[in-house]
C-alpha positions in Angstrom: 14.6 15.8 37.0 17.3 16.3 34.4 17.9 12.7 33.8 14.0 12.1 33.3 14.0 15.1 30.8 17.0 13.7 28.9 15.4 10.3 28.7 11.9 11.4 27.8 12.2 14.6 25.8 11.5 13.4 22.5 8.4 11.6 23.9 7.2 14.7 25.6 7.8 16.8 22.3 6.3 14.5 20.2 3.2 14.2 22.7 2.9 18.1 22.8 3.1 18.0 18.9 0.2 15.3 19.2 -1.8 17.6 21.3 -1.9 20.5 18.5 -2.2 17.9 15.8 -5.8 16.5 17.3 -6.9 19.9 18.4 -6.7 21.0 14.8 -8.1 17.7 13.3 -11.2 18.5 15.7 -11.4 21.7 14.4 -10.9 20.5 10.8 -8.1 22.9 10.2 -5.8 22.1 7.2 -2.9 23.3 9.3 -3.1 19.7 11.0 -1.2 18.3 8.0 1.8 20.8 8.8 2.1 19.1 12.2 1.3 16.2 10.7 4.5 15.9 9.0 6.9 16.9 11.8 5.6 14.9 14.6 5.9 11.6 12.5 8.9 12.6 11.2 10.3 12.4 14.9 8.5 9.5 15.8 10.2 7.5 13.5 13.3 7.6 15.9 11.2 7.5 19.1 9.2 4.5 18.0 12.3 2.6 16.4 14.7 3.0 19.5 11.5 1.2 21.8 11.1 -1.5 19.5 8.0 -0.6 17.9 9.2 -1.2 14.2 5.8 -1.3 12.6 5.1 2.3 14.4 8.5 3.3 13.3 7.3 2.2 9.5 3.9 3.6 10.1 5.4 7.0 11.2 7.4 7.2 7.7 4.0 6.8 6.0 2.1 9.3 8.2 4.9 12.0 6.9 4.4 11.2 3.5 0.8 10.9 3.9 0.5 14.1 5.6 1.9 15.8 2.3 -0.8 13.9 0.4 -3.4 14.8 2.8 -2.4 18.7 3.0 -2.4 18.7 -1.1 -5.8 16.8 -1.3 -7.6 19.1 1.3 -6.1 22.1 -0.6 -6.6 21.2 -4.1 -8.7 18.3 -4.0 -12.4 18.1 -5.2 -15.4 15.5 -4.2 -18.3 14.5 -6.7 -20.9 17.4 -6.5 -18.2 19.6 -4.6 -19.9 23.2 -4.6 -18.1 24.9 -2.0 -14.0 25.8 -2.7 -13.0 23.8 0.6 -13.4 20.2 0.6 -16.5 19.0 2.7 -16.9 16.7 5.4 -18.9 13.7 3.8 -19.8 10.1 4.8 -17.8 7.5 2.9 -19.4 6.2 0.1 -21.0 2.4 0.7 -19.2 1.3 -2.4 -15.9 1.7 -1.0 -16.8 -0.4 2.1 -15.6 -3.8 0.7 -12.3 -2.3 -0.8 -11.3 -0.9 2.5 -12.3 -3.9 4.4 -9.9 -6.0 2.0 -7.3 -3.5 1.9 -7.3 -3.4 5.9 -7.0 -7.3 6.4 -4.4 -7.1 3.5 -2.3 -4.5 5.0 -2.7 -6.3 8.7 -1.6 -9.7 7.3 1.5 -8.1 5.3 2.4 -5.9 8.1 2.3 -8.9 10.6 4.4 -11.1 8.3 7.1 -8.4 8.0 7.2 -7.8 11.9 7.4 -11.6 12.7 9.9 -12.1 9.8 12.3 -9.3 10.2 12.3 -7.6 13.5 12.1 -8.8 17.2 8.6 -7.4 18.1 7.0 -8.5 21.0 3.8 -7.4 19.9 3.4 -8.1 16.2 -0.2 -8.8 15.8 -1.4 -5.6 17.8 1.5 -3.6 16.3 0.5 -4.8 13.0 -3.3 -4.0 13.7 -2.9 -0.3 14.5 -0.8 0.1 11.6 -3.2 -1.4 9.0 -6.1 0.4 10.5 -4.1 3.5 10.6 -3.4 3.2 7.0 -7.2 3.4 6.3 -7.9 6.0 9.1 -5.3 8.6 7.5 -6.5 7.9 3.9 -10.2 8.6 5.3 -9.0 11.5 7.0 -7.4 12.8 3.8 -10.9 12.3 1.9 -12.6 14.1 5.1 -14.9 11.0 5.5 -16.6 11.3 9.1 -16.0 7.7 9.7 -12.3 8.2 9.9 -12.8 9.0 13.8 -14.1 5.2 14.1 -10.8 4.0 12.9 -8.8 6.3 15.0 -11.0 5.4 18.3 -9.8 1.9 17.7 -6.2 2.6 16.9 -5.8 5.1 19.9 -7.3 2.5 22.3 -4.9 0.0 21.3 -1.9 2.2 21.1 -2.7 3.4 24.4 -2.3 0.0 26.0 1.1 -1.0 23.9 2.7 2.2 24.9 2.2 1.8 28.5 3.7 -1.8 28.0 6.8 -0.4 25.7 7.4 2.3 28.5 6.5 5.4 26.6 4.4 7.0 29.2 3.9 10.2 27.6 2.6 9.0 24.2 0.7 6.6 26.0 -1.5 9.2 27.8 -1.7 11.1 24.8 -3.5 8.2 22.8 -5.5 7.6 25.7 -6.8 11.2 25.4 -6.9 10.8 21.7 -9.6 8.3 22.4 -11.8 10.8 24.3 -10.9 13.6 21.6 -11.8 11.4 18.5 -15.3 10.4 20.1 -15.8 14.2 20.7 -14.4 15.1 17.2 -17.0 12.7 15.6 -19.6 14.8 17.0 -17.8 17.9 16.0 -17.4 16.8 12.5 -21.2 15.7 12.1 -22.2 19.2 13.4 -20.0 20.8 10.8 -21.0 18.3 7.9 -24.7 19.1 8.7 -24.2 22.9 8.7 -22.4 22.6 5.3 -25.3 20.7 3.9 -27.6 23.5 5.3 -25.5 26.2 3.2 
């Protein structure tokens, strides 16, 4: 047991933090960003040590983006915003094309980096989850409800990747994330409707 815990302690710790994070995100609580700074900072080493270089790089981005997300949720404003707290809204249609273009560019660049400068054995999928995570985290920071669709796709692919790479607790966490992301979409939809009725 001690050997198992010694080998997987960081996987277990970041999994627990991940559960706290997704619960806070489900509730649309600004506290998610505090956990969102700590967890990916630890994930940098976890992923790098398991050869998931794209995910390690993404964890650096997550750490920095969590600082941005906190600032936006705390001090940001949306067009026609009346309440003090940033409301949940739909992604404006005018952003769909830029988001798609950014996603495909980020996927291509990340893939190129992984095949050129790392020994990644899963560069295509690792690049995919990283590129879509860029978009998902930005959408979360802007409180766009469609962010949940991005996370459903990312979490499903990551579940498979982490099983293949021998990170069982993280794989289980991301499998749970898929279920919570589906529930989170409906929770946010309910919150959004109640905000619009006020």
